[in-house]
N, C-alpha and C positions, 0 to 999 in steps of 0.2 A: 504494500500500500504506500503510495507516494503522495505527499501533500502538494496541493496545487492552489492553495488560497483558502478563503473562507466563504461559506454560503451566507444567505441573508439572515440566518439564525445565529451567525457567529460561530458555527461549528467548522472544524477543519474539513475541507473538501479533499477527498482522496481519490486518486486513480487506483482502482483495485483490480488485481489480476488473480485468477484462480491458478492452481498448480498446472492445470492443463494449458492455460494461456501462457504461463511462464515457460512451459516446455516448448510451446510453439515459438515464443520469443527467442529462446535459446537456439532452436532450429534455424530461425531466420538469421540470427547472428552467425551460425555455423556456415550457412550458404554464402553469406556476404564475405566472411573471412576467407573461405576457400576460393571464392571467385576472385578475390584480390591476390591470391597466390600464397596464402598462409599455409604452411605445411606442418605435419607432426614434428615435434621437437623444436620448432621455432620459438625462440625467446621473444615474448611480446610484452612490450612496456604498456601497461594499462593506465591511461590518464583520462578517466571519465568521471562523471559525477557520482556521488554516493547514491545508494539505493538501487533501483532497477537497472540502470546502466552497468553498475559495477557487478551486480549479481549475474545478470544475463551474459555479460562479456566474459567473466571468469568461468562460468559453467560451459559456455560455448568453447572456450579455449581448452578446457579439460576434455570436452567431448571429441574435439578433432585432434587431440594429442599434442597441442601446442603448450608452451610453458608460460603462464602469467608471471610477469615481473611487476610487483606492486611496491611502490616507493611512496612514503608519506611526504606530500608536498610541503607540509608545514615545517620540515626540518631546516628550511632556508635554501636559497638558490644555489649557493656554492656547494653545499653538501649534496643537494639533489643532483646537480650536474656531475659531480664526482661519482655518485652511485650509478647514474645512467652510463657514463663512460666505462665504468668497470664491469657492469653487467652485460654490455655489448648486445643489446636487443637487435634482432633482425627486423622486427615489426614494431611500429608505433600505432597503437590504437588510442586515439585521443580526440578531445574536443578541439575547436578551432584555436583556442589559446595555446594548447599543447603543441599543435602543429606549427603555430607561429614561433613558439620558443625553440622548437627543433631546428628551424631555419636560421634563427638568430645565433644559436650556439651550436654551430655545425660540427665543431670538433667533438663535443660530448656525444652528439647523435650520429657520429660518422659511420657506425655499423648499421644504421637503419636503411634497409633496402625497400621496405614496403610501408606506406603510410595509409592507414584506414581512418578516414574522418568519421567523427561521431557528432551528431547534433541531437538536441533534446527532441525535436519533432520526429526525427527518424526513429528514435528508440520507441517512442510511444506508438507510432503507427505500426511498427512491427509487432508490438505486444498486443494491440487490440484488433489487428486484422491478420491472423495467421494465414499463410498461404494454403490454398485449397488444392487437393488432389496430389500433393507431394508426399512421398514416403518420409518417415522420420529419419533424421541423420543418425547413422549408426556410430556408436562410440568407437574410437580408434583403440586397437589393442594396446595394453600396457601391462608391465610387470610390476609387482609390489615395490621393487627397488628402483624403478625408473623415476627420474626427476619430474615432479608434478608442478612445483611452483617455487618462485624465489620471493620471499617476503623480507623486507628490510627492518632492522631494529630501529628504534627511535633515535639512537645516538645521544641519549640523555647523559651518559657517562663516558662518552668517547665518540669516535667516528662511527656513523651508521654502517652496518654490515649486512650483506645479503645472506639470508639463511636459506639453505637448500632443503626443501621439503620433498621427500619421496612419497609416492602414493600410499604406502603402508602407514606412514606417519600421519597423514591427514585422516586416513580411516581410523587409526587409533585415537586421534584427538576427538573425533566425533563420538566414538564409543565411550571414551572416558567422560566427556562432558555429559552425555545423555545418562549414563549409568550413575555417575556421582550425584547428580542433582535431580534424578527422577523426572527428566523432561519427557513429556508425552506428546505424540502427534496431535495437532489441533490447538496447541497453545499459541499465544500471541506475544511476540517479542518486540521490544523497543531498543535496538542496539545503538548505544550512544558513541560507539567507536565503529566507523563504517565497515572495516574489514570483518567485524564479527557478524555482520549480516550474512556472510557467506555460510555460516553454520546453519542458518535457519531452514533453507530448503532441505538440507541433509538430515535435519532433525524433525522435519515435518511441521515446523512452526511457521506461522504467518509473520512476515517481517514488516513492521511499520516504520517507515523512514522518519527519523526525528527532524524537527525544524532546528537545525544546528549547523553552524559553520565549522566543518572539521579542522580548518586551519586556525580557528580562534574559539576553541570549545568553551573557554572560561567566560566568554561574552554572552553565552546563551541566556535567553529569558526563561527562567524556570517555569513561569506560568504556562508557556507553550508546551513544555514537556508534561506538566501535570494535566493540562487539558487533553493531550493525546492519551495519557494513561487512563483517565476517567472515561473519555469518549469511546475508546476502542477496547476497553476492558483488558488492558495489558496484563499478562500473567508473569512475564519474565523481562528483566532489564539488566544489561551490562553497562557499567559506567565507572568512572574514576571516583575516588573519595571526594575530590573537589566538586565534581558535578553533583554527586548525591548529597553533599553538605548543602549546596545551594537549593536543591529540590527539597531537602528536609526542612531547612529554615523557612522556605516559602510555605510549606504545609503547616508547620507549627505556628507560624505567625497568623495563619488564617483558619486554624482548626480544621484543616483538610486531612481526610484519611483516604488511603488508597486500597480499598478493600479487595480488588481483584488480583493484586500482585501476590504471587505465591513466593517468589524469590527475587532478590536483588543481588547480582554478582558484582562485587565492588573490588577493583584491582588497579594496579598501576603504581601504588604506593601503600604504606601501612594505613589502615583505617584508624582514624583518631578515636580515642575513647569516647568523646562526646557523641560521635555518630553511632557507635555501637549502643550507647545508652539511649539515644533518642529514637532509633529506628522503630521499636515497637509502638511508639506513639502515633506514627503515620502508616505503619504496616500492620494493621490489626489481624490480618489473616496470612501474613507472609513472614519471611525471615531474611535477614541480611547475611550473606555469605561473602567470604573473601578468598577466592582462589589464588594460590601462589604459583608463580612460574615466570617464564620469559618467552620471548619469541622463539628461542632455541629449544625450549622444553616447557610445554604447557598442556594440562595442569600438572603440577608436582604434588601439591597438597591442597587442602581446603579447610577453612575454619568457619564456624557460624557463631551467631550472637550468643547462643547458650553455652559456648565453650570458652568465652572470653572472660578473663578476670580484669576488670577495669583498673584495679589497683596495682597491677603488675608493673614493675619498673626494671625488668631484666631484658626487655626487648619486646617485639611484637610476635605473639603466638600466631603462626600460620597453619596450625592444625596438624593432623596426622597425615603422613604421606599416603597417597593412594596405593591400594594393594598391588597394582600393576607396576609401581615404581619402587626402586631401591634408592635410599638416601644415606649418605655417609657424611661425617664431619672430619675434615683433614686439617693438619697443621697448615697455617697460611704460608704460602710461598709466592714470591713475586717473580716467578720464572716458570717456564713450561715444565710440565710433568708428563713424561712420555707414557709411563705405564703405572698401573695402580700399585705395583710393587714398590715404586719410588715414593709413594705418598705415605704419610704417617697418620693413621686413623686415630681420632681423639675419643676419649671416653665420654659418656653422657654428662652434660653439665658444663663441659669445657667449650669455649668459643673458638671456632675455627672457620674454615671455608666450607660452604655447602656444595656437595657434588651429587648428581642424580643420574640414574640410568633407568631406562624404561622404553616402552614401545613408541612413545611420541617424541623421544629425544633425538634431535637432529645430529648429523654426523660431521658436517663441515660448513664453512662459509664459502660463498662463491668468490673465486679468484683471489682468495686471501689465505695462502698456506700458512703464513706466520701467525695470523689470528686464529686459525684452526688449531695449530700446534699449541698455542697459549691457552685455549679453552677446552680442549678435548684430552681425555686420558684413556689409553687402551685398557680394557679390562683384563682379567686374568685369563690365561689360555684355557679354552674349553668351557668358560663361563658363559651363560646366556647374556650376561651384561657385558657386551663387547665394547661399548663406548660409554664413558662417563662424561657428562658435561659439567664444567666448573661454572656455577651460577654467577660467580663474581660477587657473591653475597657472603657476609659473615653471619654466623648463627650457631646454634647448638641444639642437640636433641636432649630432652629432659628424661628422667628415669621412666616416665610413662609413655615414652615414644612420641611425644609431641615435638614438632619442629618450631624453633623460635628464630626470627629474623633480627639481626642486630645492626644491619646497615651494609652498605657497599664496602667491599674489601679495600678498594682504592680510596675511600673516603675516611678510613680509620686514621686516628691521630697517634703518632709514635712519639711519646714523651720519654724523658729519661727514666721514668718509673715504669714504663711499659705502655702497651697499646690502650687506646680508649676508642669505643665504638659509638657511632652516632645515635642509634635508636634508644639504647638504655639511658644515655645522657639527655637527649632531647625530650624524652618522656617527662623528666622532672620539671623542665622549664615550661612545657606546654600547659602546665597547671596554673601558671600565673594568669590572673583574670584579664590582663591587658594584652597578652601575647596571642597573636593569631597562629603563627608558626615560628619555628626556630631552627637553627642549624649549628652543629658543632663544627668548628674549623680549627686548624692548627697554624700558629704563627711561628715562623722560624724554620730552622733546618730539621729535616726528618731525623728522628732519633733523639732530638732535644727540643721538640716542639712545645710551645706553650698553648694549652687548650683555651679556647674562647667560645662564647656563645653569641651568635648574631640573631636578633629577634626582629620579626616583622609585627607591628602592632595591629590590633583589630581596627576595623574601619571606624573612624570618628574619634579615635583616641590619639592624643599627642602629648608629648612631654617637652614643651618648648623651653621654659626657664631652667636654669642650672639646678635649682632646688628640686624640680620635678624629675629631672634626669637622675639626680642623686637618689631620689626616693625609689625610682625604678631599679637602679643599680643595687640598692640595699635589699629590695625585695627579691631580686634574682639571686643575690649572694646568700640570703637566708635559705632559699630553696636548695642551693648547692650544698650548703653545710650539713643539711639533714642526712645526706646520703654519702656513703663512703666513696662510691665511684664518681661522684661529682664534686667532692670536697675541695679538690685542687683547682677548680675553675673560679677565677677571680676577675676575668676580663670579659666585658660585655659590649656589644655594639647594637645600634638601631639601624636597620636598612629599610628604605622606604618601600621597596617592592622586590621580593625575591625573584631571581631568575629561575624559571621552571621549564620543564619539557613541554612541547606543544601537544604531543599525543594525548597525554593524560592530564596535563596542567597540574601535576601533583608531585613529580619528582624534582627535588630541589637541586640546583647545580651548586653543590657545596664547594667544589674546587674553584669555581668562579668567585664565590663569596670569600674564599680564603685569600685570593689575590686582592680583592677589594679591601678586606680588613687589614692587610699588611700596610696600607697607607692611610687608612681611615682613622678618625678620632674615636677612641672608646668612650664609653660612659664614664663619668667621674666616679672615683672610688667612694664607697659609702662613708658618711661622716663617722669619725671616731675609729 
């Protein structure tokens, strides 16, 4: 269902397609693509609008055996062009703006031999008027280990990388998501991240395209999302903690409840304690879940509201690993680990690096052998776990087998007294009533870094005069002293607006904040 405005009653007016019509739409795309010369195995850069064009294009490419290459345009032009050049697509399937960009930046698009233009009117005409008298397009043969798609990471903690998905990995993902959350055919989904709409046809769910700009998700009007949920009886929704905090605040301020929602899948960053606590107030018949994973391995584990201890200060609980997955905690190493025999596994309760093996775990990055070597570990000979993915996250397994996230490995602070991890420290300062979000950063040389906390204040709150800033500094210092793992933090900064990732608008760019803090003025020390 694709929004196309409002009717006279103020309701969202949708273009609705049945699964039969969607199948005809995919067939029409297949015919157009093959007529343009697209062949099985062709890497096809997909630059179309979210919703029906993205779903129809991706499934048509799967059907004819071509390989969709999907890059998040919100990562910035320089990174985007670098990803295009590295992935070397033979086909560009794109809207007029995409075609224009391809001619302006010819070097990055030098591998493109076929350009298939896409317009909004063409897409809708194909979907609503399927060709009569034509046999369905047969699916091209494929093996489980064949390359199915290349999906790019967000680049929130480094350069974006193309993740190579095999057909068996996509099949495993669909099965894991369906079985873990009990999703049933006939449900209705509102996917707030466009690429997640691709799961819906495979799961038998209706996809309702949200009124959201995927390049600026944080600017969304939550009233539009709430209207869609209520009007279309949405049962499932995937979105970042930032988006669901906005939706929740909107509902709570107006005493709105969302009775049809069975589940909200909230991922992209740790879910704040306030959202866990507030969710039951606007989800009377549903539950908030947080799947843990990454583009390279999803889902790894999952946690729900009834498993969360809001008073925990040792990290973010991300639940029990799924039965199909194996998770280990190994000693942190800032270098490649070729085989599992070279890694030192840590006991329960000790913080290290999270690694995972399972049916949806990808094996390599596209055209990046060094990145592959840094992120992948060979399993033990004869073991079904042939590849382990290094999540790049620190964490630990507790004695009950629950997995805890403690922050990105690359964002840990190395002090003279030992390492400090972002999530356990930041949990302490998020409790301050004036703080919207905060970030642990290190000042100085690695190994002798001074820990500091950068805070972003809640909207409408400011500490202009020196006395006010000193009061804030005093309050933060008091919070630090209460807990052993934050007692050494004595330096605090106010930042007007945190740099965050575009995809989820939730992952804080802490390394960028650390560079800023190195030359910024900290808050004055508390009086006395």
